[in-house]
Structures are given as structure tokens and as C-alpha cells.
N, C-alpha and C positions, 0 to 999 in steps of 0.2 A: 129138771126143768128143761124141756126140749124147745129152745127158742134161739133163733139166729140173732146174733148181735153184730153191731158194726164195730170192727176193731181198728183202732187208730195206731198206725205204725210209728214206732219210735225212731228206729233208724231208718226207720222208715220215717218218720214224718212226722204220725202224726205228725204236720207242719207246726213248729214251735216258734212263736214270735214274741217280741218284747217291745215295750215302749222305750223312748229315747232316754228316759231317766234311769233305766236299769244299769246296774254296775256290772263289772266283769266278774267272771267266775272266781271263787275263792276256794281254797282247800277246805274240805270238811274236817272239823276237829276230830282227832283220834282216828283218822282214816288209815294212818300207817302208810309207809312207803311201799311195802310189799316187795315181792321179788322183781328183779329187772336187771337190765344190763345196758351198757352202751352210753355213749355221750348224750347228755341231755336228760337222762332218766331222772325224774323228780322235778324238772324245771317247768315243763308244761307251758313254755312260752310259745306264742304263735310265730310262724315263719312264713313269709310270702316268697314267691318266686317271680321275679320280674315285676315288682310292684311299680305302679305308675305308668306302665306301658299303654300306649294309645294308638298303635299302628293298626290299620284296617286291612282286611283281606285274608286269604288262605282258608284252610280247613282244619277243624279240630276233629280228631277221631276218638270217639268215646268207646272204650272197651268195657263190656259188661258180661257177667256170667249168666244172666237171665234177662228176659224181657221185662218191661214195666208191667206192674199189676194192671194198670189202666192208664190211658192218656186223657180220659174224660175228666175235666176239672170238677164236675159235679158228682163224681163217684170215687173220689180219691182222698185217702187219709195217709198218703205215703210220701216220705221225704224225697225219694227219687223222682216221683212224678212232680212234686212241687219244684224241684230243682230244674228239671227240663221244662216244666210248665211255664216258668217265668220267661222262657224264650218265645212261646207262642200264645200265651194269654196274659192279660193284665187284669187287675182287680182294683177295687175302689182305693184301697191303700196297699202298701207293699212293705214286706219285711226286708230291709236292706242289711245284708250281712257284713260283719266285720270280724275277722278271725280272732278267736279267743274271747269274744264278748257277745252277749245277747244281741240279736238284731235290733235295728232301730226302725220303728214304724214311720213311713213317709207317705205322702200322697202319691197316688198312681193315676188311675183314671179320674179321680176326684181332684178338685182344686185345693183341698186342704184335708185335715184329719177329721172333719165333721164338726157340726155345731149341735150341742146338746140343749134340750129345753131346760127350763129352770128346775123342773122336777126330775130330770134325768130319764124321762120315759120315752122321749123321742130323740132320734139323731137324724140330722138332715145333711145330705151330701149333694154337691153340685158337680156335674161332669165337666171336664175341660171341653172347649169347642174343637170341632174338626176331627174327632175320633172316628176311625173307620175300621170295618172288618177287612179281611184279605180280598174280598170281592168288590170293595169300594163302597158298600152300603154303610150308612151312618150307624154308629153305636149310640143307642139311646138308653134312657132309664128303663124302658120296657124290657130290653134284653138283659139288663142287670137283674131286674126283678124275676124274670123268667129263669135265669140261671140259679137263683136261690130257690124258686118254687120247685124245680126239678129235684132238688136234694131232699124234699119231703116225701118223695115217692119211694119209700124205703122197701117196698116190695120189688122195685126194679133196681134201685141203686143201693146195694147192701153195704157198701163201703163209703157212703156219702159222709162228709164232715158234718158234725152235729153241734159244735160249740155255739155257732151263730144261731142255729135254729132253736136251741134250748133257751136262748135269751129273749127270743121274740114272742110277741103275743100270738094268739090263734093256735094253740097247741093241737087242736083237733084237725088241722089241715092235713090232707093226705096226698098232696101233689097235684100238678096241673092236669094229669091224665084222667083223674076221677073227680076232683073237687073244683076245678075252674080257678077263679080268682083267689088270691091269698090276701087276707085283710091285714096281715102284719106289716105290709109294705105298701106305701102309696107312691104313685108317680104322677104328680100334678102337671108336669110338663116333660119334654124330652130330655131335659138336663138335670132334673131334680129327683132324688130318691129319698124317701122318708121312711125310717124304720121305727116301728112301735114296739117297745119293750114291756115285758111283764113287770120288771123291777129295774132300777138303775143298775148299770154294769160298768164299773170303773174302767175296765180294759176294752171297751167296745171298739175303739179305733183299730185294735189288733184283731178283733173278730172279723171285721170286714176286709182284712188282708187275706183271709182264707180263700180257698179256691171257689167257695160258694158264689162269690160275687163276680166271678169271671163271666162276661156277657155271653149268652148263647142265643142265636137267632132261632125263634120258634120253628120257622119253616125248614131249618136244617137239622132239627132234632130227630135223630134216628134211634133214640133211646140207647140200648146197650151197644149198638153198632157205631154210636157217635165216637167211641174210643178210636176207631180206625182213621178218622180225619176230623178232629175238632177244629172248628172254624177259628182262624187266627185273629187275635186282636193285638198281638205283640210284634216284635221286630222280625220274627222268622215264621215260616209256615211249613207244613209237612208236604214234601214233594213225593216221597214214597215211604211205604211202611209195609214190610213183610214180617208179619207177626212171628216172633221167636227167632228171627234171623237178623234183620237189619232195618234201619230207618235213616232217612236223610232229611235235614232241614235246610231250606234256602231262605234268602231274604224275602220279606214281605214288603213289596213296594208301596203298599197303602199305609204302612206305619210311618208316622211323622215324628222324627226324633225331637222336634221342638216341643212336643207334648210329653216327652219321656226322658227326663234327665237322669233316671236311675239305671238305664241299660245302655252301655256304650255300644253294644252290638258290633264287636270288632271283627270276628271271622265272617267270611262270605257264606260258609256252609258248616254244618255239623253232621258228621256221619256217625252212626251208632252200630257197633257189632254186638249182637244181643245173645250170643251163645258161646262165648269164649270161656273155657275153664279158668277158674281163679288162679291155679298154678301157672297156667300159660300167661295170663295177664301180668302176674308179678314178674315172671321171667322177662317178658317183652319190655316192661317198663324199666326194670333194673338194667337191662342190656341196652336200652335206648334204641331198640330195633325199629321203632317208629317215632321219629322226633316230634310228631304232632299229636301223640297219644296221651290220653288221661283215662281215668276210670272213675265211676261213681260207686263201685262196690265198697261195702263197709270195710274199714281199716285200710283203705287204699288198695284193696285186693291182695295185700301182703300176707304171707304165711308167717307163722311164728319163727320158722327157720330163716326167714329173710332179714331178721333184725340186725344181724352183724353187718350186712352189706350196706345198711343205711349210713354207716360212717365212712364209706369209701368216698374220696373227694369228688369223683365224677357223679356220684349219686346224691351226696349230701346237698350239693348246690342245686339239684333238681327236685328237692323234697319240700313240699309245702306241708305245714303241720299246725295243729292247734288243739287245745282242750275244748271239748264239746259240751253242750248242754244235755247230752244224751247219756242215759244210764241204762245198762242192761240188767235185767232181773230174771229170776226163775219164778214162774207163776205156778202155784199149786191149784189144781182144779178143786175148789171147795165143795163141789157136788159129789165128787168121788172120794176125796180125802176129807171127810167131814169133821173129824175131831181136831180142834185147834192144837191140842197137846201133841197129837201125832204129827201134825204139820210142823210144830216147833221142834220136835225131836229130829225130824228129817233135816230141817234147816240147820240145827246145831251140828249135825253129823257131816255136813258138807265142808270139804276142804277148799275154801274159797281162794286160798293161795294157789292151789293147783289149777283151779279154774282160770285164775288170772294168767298163769303161765300158758294156758291154751290160747289165750288172747294175744300172747307175745310178751308177757311180762309188763313191768311198770312202764315200759316205753310206749305201750299201747293203751294204757289206762290205769287209773288209780282205783284201789278198792273203795267201794262205796258202802256206807252204813245206812243210807236211806235213799228213796226215790227223790226226795227234795233236798236242797242244799242251802247253805247260809247266804248265798248270793240272791236268793229269791225273796221278794217282798213278803213280809209277814212270817218269816221262818221263826220257829221256836224249837228249842232243843228236843231231839228225838231220842227215844230210849229203845234199846234192843239188847238182848243177851248174846248177840253174835260177837265173836271175838274181833276187835278192830283190826288185828293183823291177819285175819282170815283163817286162823287155825281152827280145826274142828274141835268140838267139845263132846267127844264120843261118850265118856262116862255119864255126863249129864243127860245126853240124849237117851241112852239106854235106861236111865233111871225114870225118865218121863214116860217110857213105854211100858213100865211094869204094870201089869194088870190091864193093859189096853188091848183092844182088838187091832192088831197090826196087820196091814195088808201084806200078803205073801208076794204079790206081784204088782208092779206099777209100770206104766208106759211113759217114756220120755220122747216127745216129738221134736224133730229138728229140721231146719231147712236144708235140703240135700245139696245145694250148690256151694255151701260154705263148710269146708272141712273142719274148722275149729269148733263148730257147733256139734258135730258128731263127736269130736274129741272131748268136749265138755261132757257129753253123755257117757263116755267111757269112764271119765273121772267120777261121775255121779254113781255109776254102777259099782265101782270099788267102794265108795263111801257108804252106800245104802246096803251093800252086802254085809257090812259090819252090824247092821240092825236086823239082819235076817230077811231083807227085802230084795227080791230079784227084780232089777230094773231092766226092762226091755226097751231097745232103741227102735223108734219108728221114723224112717225118713219120710219127709213130706216135700213134694215138689215146691221149690221156692216161689214160683209164680202163684201158687195157691195157698201159701203157708198161712197167712192171716185169715183167709176165708175158712180154712179148716179150723183154726182156733176159734172162729166165730160160730161154728156150727156144732152139730150133734157129735162129731167125732173128735172133739177137743181131747187131747191126751191128758193123763194125770199130771204131768209136769211139762212145761214148755217155756222156752226162753222168749222174751220180747224186749224191746227197748223203747225209750220215750225221750223226747227232746224238749219237752216243756209245753206242748200244746199251743194254743193260740197266742200265748204270751209267756215266753220262757223265763221272764223275770218274776212271774206271779206264782205263788204257791197254789192258788186255786186251780189254775189250768194244768197242773200236774195231778193234784189230788182228785178232783171231781171226775175227770174222764177215766182214770185208772182204777179207782176204787169206789166211786160214787154210785148212787142209785139211778134207775131209769128216769125218763122225763116225768113220769107220773109218780115216782117214788115208791112203786109197788114191787120192784124187783131190781136186779143188778143193771148197771148202766151200759151204754152202747159200746164202750171200749174197755169194759171191766173184764179183762181176760180171765182172772181167777174166779169170776162169777161170785164175788164176795157180796153178801148182803146180810147185815146184822140189823135186826128190828129196831134197836135203839140208835146205834151210830148212824145207820143209813137214813133213819127218819130225821135226825139232827142235821145231816148233810142236806137233805131235801129242803128242810126249812131254812137253812143257811143261804141257799140260793136266792131267796127272796129278801135277804137282809140288806139294809142300807149301810153305807160306810165307805171309807177309803180302801184301796187295794191292800194297804198295809194292815189296817184294822181287821178286815175280813180275812186276810191271809193268816193271821195268827189263830183265828178260830178254825180255819180249814186245817192248819198244821197240827193243832191240838187234837182234832178228830182223827186225822191221819195217824198220829202217834198211838191213839187208842186202838184203831183198827189193826195196826201192825202187831199188837200184842197177841192177835189171833193168827199171825204168820200166814196170810194169804199169798205172800210172795217173799222172795229173798233177794235183796240187792246184791249185785255182783260187782260190776266195773263201770266207772264213769270214763267214757272213752276219750282217748287222746289219739287222734288220727295222724299218721304219716302217709302222705300220698305223693308218690314219685310221678313226675310228669316228663314228657318228652323234652329234649333239649331245645326245641324251638317254641315251646309253650311259654307264654308270659302272662302276667296278671293273675297268677294262680294263688288262691287262698282257700283254706279249708273252712267251710261255713260252720259256724257254731251250732246251727240247727240242722243243716243239711248233712253234716258228718262226712262230707266229701268235697271235691273241688266245686266251687261256686261257678256254674256255667255262665252266669251273667257278666263275669269280669274277665274271662280268659281271652287271649289273643294269640296270634302266631307271628313270630319273627320271620321276616322274609329276606 
């Protein structure tokens, strides 16, 4: 099946959001502590640096090993873009982060979380008065609608978020460049936006916190070039952007803080270094060579060898940390590794303890038995033959392969800017060699990683991560994007990296999208279908991330976002 799909990034993003009723993360039963070392291993408690700081001024220097995939809110399913995006764009609602807990959905451009009709098929939002773009022009309901319309042009925006779109009526819409007006949204006046749904959707206030609802002025829409300077509706705007090298954000003087209680906007500026090697980032942060520096790189840019240094007093007091809603998995390309029993054998042969060590041990994450976890609404017990302590089951794996057509060679693709992902591949090479499989490692440029996974050159095995989708407290928004069918139910879905499609299970998932009920009730059905799909082993859960992120000695208000997986840019400030 040669079809491009839209991949939602997990540590990437995909943005994962939750309603205020969501509970904090809980350990998965039987997950095991796994290997690890150092103070705090196994505690997974969130740590803030300079909590409560409110001083304004100064500059934050953000060190990154690669550029953003995109800055266009209409073409992004990436957590790094969502993190920096909250500085220059606003949405109808917003996911407000709290370290160690799923985010809370709060009003942003809208006056409240929306009003649903009695049948749940329409949601109405009213914009706050006085909202303006960076050039002083008013933000109206028409720009909100146009921002959503753009994301339907999938021939242009291959990475556009789709959770909101899949819930709305008018499935046949192809975007404003070819189809004109979108009937799934009405704008009866400049401050009112009305969404029409195919079926009730319990988590809808979370869906409109996605970047789809960031307003875009039609006259400024340069399509793919819009990423170079998206028009700001937030507290900062882009002053300069040299792709692959640097970016600078400065204050947007048209932003009115009276309309935005969620963003303190403490620094005067943010500068971004977009091509610093991860090893250099970790050394600079540990040495405090730049007291205003932070990073958005996964795992705080730290290498496994850096773990011992986190206990040094001068470093420990500068380390923000927290357990994330993000889980890393290995995806098996079900179009190239077609036999479920072969996939299961490969899964059982993997030494997940050794993989966890490549992530830095227990200090950097707990072994996971499933993509979903007990803190999510509707969780039901998941079943797997994977050893909960991560040990391989080589004898069982070999037995499964008896009489099977076993591939002699497979390819593992990894993002080339992150050494641990290559090291994971080396571990997998050793594991699969025991099955007579030669695993070849293919580096993929980090900036294009998820685009490659979405296209015809998807490798046989590839790592990805997920932070819960539009509502990290909901089972549905993890299961449906990652393993569910396409919008029409005829093939695999827009962020289904393993390309998993089972005629019976996928049909039931497609039908479940239209079912009525509470998030808890429907979540149990999604979790049950997910458990059934996992018996075919389209993916292998690895590690639920615990991020330690060292910051410069003058950085304050630093917390690790549950969804972002890195320092939340909206809360940081600089001591002066």
C-alpha cells in the first residue's frame, strides 16, 4: 500500500492534552523497576526549578540539536512545535501543563470551554473581545475557521493534526484551495464559532486546543512558506528565522495580557540555536556555561553517561524533572513483516532491559507494558507475553518461528541526531541475530524523520513516541490515532505508523467512533479493541519517559511538561 500518511509525533506531540478531571500518572501494574541508578530512581516525582518566579525581562537561550519540523500551526503534529507555538499562537482552548500530571484544558481565545447542544452534535465558542494579530488587525471567527480549513488540504499539509477534523461533519471537504467554504463550521458573527460534529465527542474541548484552531489570516497564507513567519496571535512574534541555524522571538506589542491569564510571558526574548550536537548541549548545561540556557531535546538532551552527574549538588538544584505521558515504542511495518507470529517472535526476542539502559536506565523512564496506562479514563487490563521485567524470551521466540518464512534481513530506521536511538538499533541487532535475522541500521535526518515514516520508505522497524493525543487522560486519543483506521475506515489511519489494519478489529474501531457514551464508557471499548490488536504485535512498548532537564543557573519557573516532554516554554523566566 503506497500511500502517504500523516504521522503524529509523540515526543513529538503529537500534542497530548487532557481535561481538568484527569488524574496524575500511576505506575503500570507489573511494569517492574528495571535497571537504573542514582538518587530518585523509581520515585518519578516532579521537580520544579524556581517555582513561583514572576520576574520579567532577559533572554532565554534554547539549545536544540535540529530545527523544528515546521512552525506552521496548521501543519504540525509535533510536541516541540506545540511547545514553542504557545509563545506565538493561541487556540480556542489551551492545554495548561502541570509537571507530573496530564494538562488541564482551559479557555484561551474563547471565553469558556464551549457550549454543547443537547444532542452533543454542535459546540459553540465565543471569542474574547479585543484580540489582535501582530500587525494590529482583529482576530475574528473567520480566521479561526480558515485555520481549521487549511488542515483539510492534506495534499499540501501532510503533517496536519487530524483529531479535530475526524470529529467534524463534511468528511468530503478538501481544503480552501480547492473546495471553498467548509460546512462543518459556521461563523454567524465575528466572535462566534460553531462546530458541527458527526457524532457526540466527550473530549471535544480538548480537540479545539490543538493547533488547528490557531487563527490564520487568509491574506497572509503562503501555504508551505507560512512556516517561515506564521502571523502571531500570542505574546511573542518571530523577529528572525534562519532555517536550520537560529531563530529569535521578541515581544508582540499587540498581545493583550488581560485576555491571556495562561501565559505570563516573562522573558523579553527567546533565542534558539538549532544545530547544536546533543553531546555539546548536555556538556554546556551540566557545566552551566550559559546560565540562561535550556533545551527542548528529548530526555533533556542528556546522554546515558550523564546520569551520575545529576546527583552533583550544583546540578541537582538546576534539574527540573517529571514523569511524562509519553511512551516510546518500536513499530513493526506490518506491510513488510506481514506474519503476526513472526512479529511476536521478534518482540519476544528483544532485550527491553538493554534498550532501557540505552535511554539512561530507570532514571530516564520506566519499562512499559502497553501504550495505554491505568491513569487513562476507560483503561482495562492489557495482556501481553512480553516479560514485565524486560527480559527476552529467546526460546519461545525461536519456537514461534519454526516452519515460518523468516526474513533474512530487516532495516531499523532511527533519527540521526539522537545517539541513543542508534544505540537501541545496535541492541536490536544483537537480539535479532539470535533469530538468524540481519538487522541493518538506517540513519534518517531528524528533521525529516516522521515524514519518512509516513511515506513509501518506511523501514521495517522504527521507533516512535506518543504523549496521549488530544486528551492524554483518554484511552481513545491514544488508541485511535496510533492503531486505528483511516477516516473512511478502509485502510490504516493518519498516524498509524505500523500500518496496522485488521478487517474485523479496524471495522469495530471505525464503528466505535460513532458510538454515544461517556469518555469512561467508550474508553473501555477502545482499550478492549487495543488489547485484541496487540495480540498481533504491530508494535512493542519500550519506555514511559521520565525526563531530567538541566537548566542554566539563572533560569526560573522551569517545569517538565507532561505532554511536551521538555521544559515548558510558557512558564520560564530569567533571574536578573
